[in-house]
C-alpha positions in Angstrom: 17.1 -6.1 -2.5 17.6 -6.9 0.9 15.2 -9.2 3.0 14.8 -8.4 6.8 12.5 -10.0 9.5 11.1 -7.5 11.9 9.4 -8.8 14.8 5.7 -7.9 15.6 3.1 -8.6 18.4 1.6 -11.6 16.3 4.7 -13.0 15.1 7.7 -12.1 12.6 7.1 -10.0 9.7 9.5 -9.6 6.5 10.0 -6.9 4.7 11.7 -6.8 1.0 13.7 -3.7 0.6 14.3 -2.0 -2.7 16.5 0.9 -2.3 16.5 3.7 -4.9 19.9 5.5 -5.9 18.9 8.8 -3.4 16.1 8.3 -1.5 13.4 11.4 -1.2 10.9 8.9 0.5 10.2 5.4 1.7 7.1 3.8 0.4 5.9 0.8 2.6 3.6 -1.4 0.6 1.5 -4.4 1.9 -0.2 -7.3 0.1 -3.7 -8.3 -0.3 -5.8 -10.8 1.8 -4.6 -14.0 -0.3 -1.8 -13.1 -2.2 1.8 -12.1 -1.7 4.3 -9.2 -2.5 4.9 -10.6 -6.0 1.9 -9.3 -7.1 2.1 -7.8 -10.7 0.6 -4.4 -9.6 2.9 -4.5 -6.5 5.9 -5.1 -8.7 5.0 -2.2 -11.2 4.7 0.1 -8.3 8.3 -0.8 -6.8 9.6 -0.1 -10.0 8.0 3.2 -10.2 8.6 4.1 -6.9 12.5 3.2 -7.2 12.8 5.1 -10.2 11.3 8.0 -8.8 13.9 8.2 -5.9 11.5 6.4 -3.3 12.9 3.6 -1.5 10.4 0.8 -1.5 9.4 -1.8 1.3 7.3 -4.6 0.8 5.8 -6.3 3.8 4.7 -9.6 4.4 2.3 -9.9 7.0 3.0 -12.3 10.1 0.4 -14.9 8.8 2.1 -15.5 5.4 5.5 -15.4 7.0 4.0 -18.2 8.9 3.2 -19.9 6.2 -1.1 -19.3 6.8 -3.6 -18.0 3.8 -6.4 -16.8 5.7 -5.7 -13.6 6.9 -5.4 -12.5 10.5 -8.0 -10.1 12.0 -8.3 -6.3 11.2 -6.7 -5.3 14.5 -3.6 -8.1 14.3 -2.9 -6.7 10.7 -2.4 -3.0 12.0 -0.8 -3.7 14.7 2.1 -5.9 13.0 2.0 -3.3 9.9 2.8 -0.5 12.8 5.5 -2.6 14.4 7.3 -3.0 11.1 6.7 0.8 10.2 8.3 1.8 13.6 11.4 -0.8 13.1 11.9 0.2 9.4 11.6 3.9 10.0 14.2 3.8 12.8 16.7 1.0 11.1 16.5 2.0 7.3 14.2 5.2 6.7 15.3 7.6 9.3 14.2 11.1 8.7 12.5 10.2 5.2 9.2 10.9 4.9 7.0 7.7 5.1 4.2 6.8 2.2 1.9 3.7 3.2 0.4 1.6 0.5 -0.8 -1.6 -0.2 -3.3 -4.0 -2.6 -6.7 -4.8 -1.4 -6.7 -5.7 2.1 -3.2 -4.3 2.3 -4.7 -0.8 0.9 -7.1 -0.7 3.9 -4.3 -1.4 6.6 -2.3 1.4 5.1 -5.5 3.3 5.4 -6.5 2.6 9.0 -3.0 3.2 10.2 -2.1 6.1 8.3 -3.0 8.8 11.0 -1.5 7.1 13.8 1.8 6.2 11.9 2.0 9.5 10.7 2.0 8.7 6.8 2.6 11.5 4.3 0.6 10.0 2.1 -1.2 6.8 1.0 -1.1 4.9 -2.2 -4.1 2.4 -2.6 -3.9 -0.4 -5.7 -7.7 -2.0 -5.9 -9.0 -0.8 -2.8 -12.2 -2.9 -2.0 -14.5 -0.5 -1.5 -17.3 -3.4 -0.7 -17.5 -6.9 -1.1 -18.6 -7.9 -4.5 -22.4 -7.6 -4.9 -23.1 -6.0 -1.2 -22.3 -2.2 -2.0 -24.2 -1.9 1.6 -20.9 -3.0 3.5 -19.1 0.0 2.2 -15.7 0.4 3.7 -15.5 4.1 2.3 -14.8 5.2 5.9 -11.4 3.7 6.1 -10.7 6.0 2.6 -12.4 9.3 4.0 -10.6 8.8 7.5 -7.3 9.7 5.8 -6.1 13.0 5.5 -2.9 12.9 3.7 -3.1 12.7 0.2 -4.2 9.7 -1.5 -4.1 7.7 -4.7 -6.6 4.7 -5.6 -5.4 2.8 -8.8 -8.7 1.1 -9.4 -9.9 -1.3 -12.5 -12.4 -0.3 -14.5 -14.0 -3.6 -13.9 -13.5 -4.1 -10.4 -16.4 -6.4 -8.8 -15.1 -4.4 -5.4 -16.4 -1.1 -6.4 -14.8 2.2 -7.4 -14.5 5.0 -4.9 -15.2 8.7 -6.0 -12.5 11.2 -6.0 -12.5 13.8 -2.8 -10.1 17.1 -2.3 -7.6 14.6 -1.2 -8.1 11.7 -3.2 -7.4 11.0 -6.8 -9.2 7.9 -8.3 -7.3 6.5 -11.7 -9.3 3.8 -13.2 -7.1 1.6 -15.4 -8.5 -1.5 -17.5 -9.0 -4.7 -15.6 -10.8 -6.3 -12.4 -9.7 -6.5 -9.0 -6.2 -8.0 -10.1 -5.0 -5.2 -11.7 -3.2 -7.5 -14.0 -4.5 -6.2 -17.3 -2.5 -3.3 -18.0 0.6 -3.1 -15.5 2.1 -0.3 -17.8 -0.9 1.9 -16.5 -0.4 1.0 -12.9 3.2 2.2 -13.3 2.3 5.4 -15.0 -0.7 6.2 -12.3 2.0 5.6 -9.6 4.6 7.5 -11.2 2.8 10.5 -11.8 1.4 10.8 -8.5 4.3 9.9 -6.9 6.3 12.8 -8.6 3.2 15.3 -7.2 3.4 13.9 -3.8 7.3 14.1 -3.5 7.3 18.1 -4.6 4.6 18.0 -1.5 6.1 16.5 1.1 10.0 17.2 0.5 
């Protein structure tokens, strides 16, 4: 495991790199709004990816690196993420397909930047479809805007809602709430199975 700092327009971000033995692709994962890269679901997906031959970069946004808990505005998050994508794509993952992903807020960033960042696929953990109790404030447009293959792993009791599958979007419900802590083995299996299929498509 290697840690690197990456300069972005909004201060330094940090990436924790977990390299597979033979990397067929690279998965970049972002954290939730108030959490970090040690979240159990992110750890499970990191293990699933590296065991599937996919390098992983766990990315800490600049506001977290600076010690702030309140997330930056969406445009800043997206700009910082794309700066990290460009840097890691050149320095560490040259010529490899890039898969974007993250949990909660990080999943939203991955979806919003997938097209401009040329993501080959997107992996969403606990996508916050709407604020709890406010289904009218839907963020489905962020998911629908992704044309690449998408996996959403969602807790079956997630107060932030459950997206529906679509032509390019798989939705796997696992036991638990928004934290996805209740059954990390189910999260691992969902990611591993999906990555196996996606790698055959993008190799």
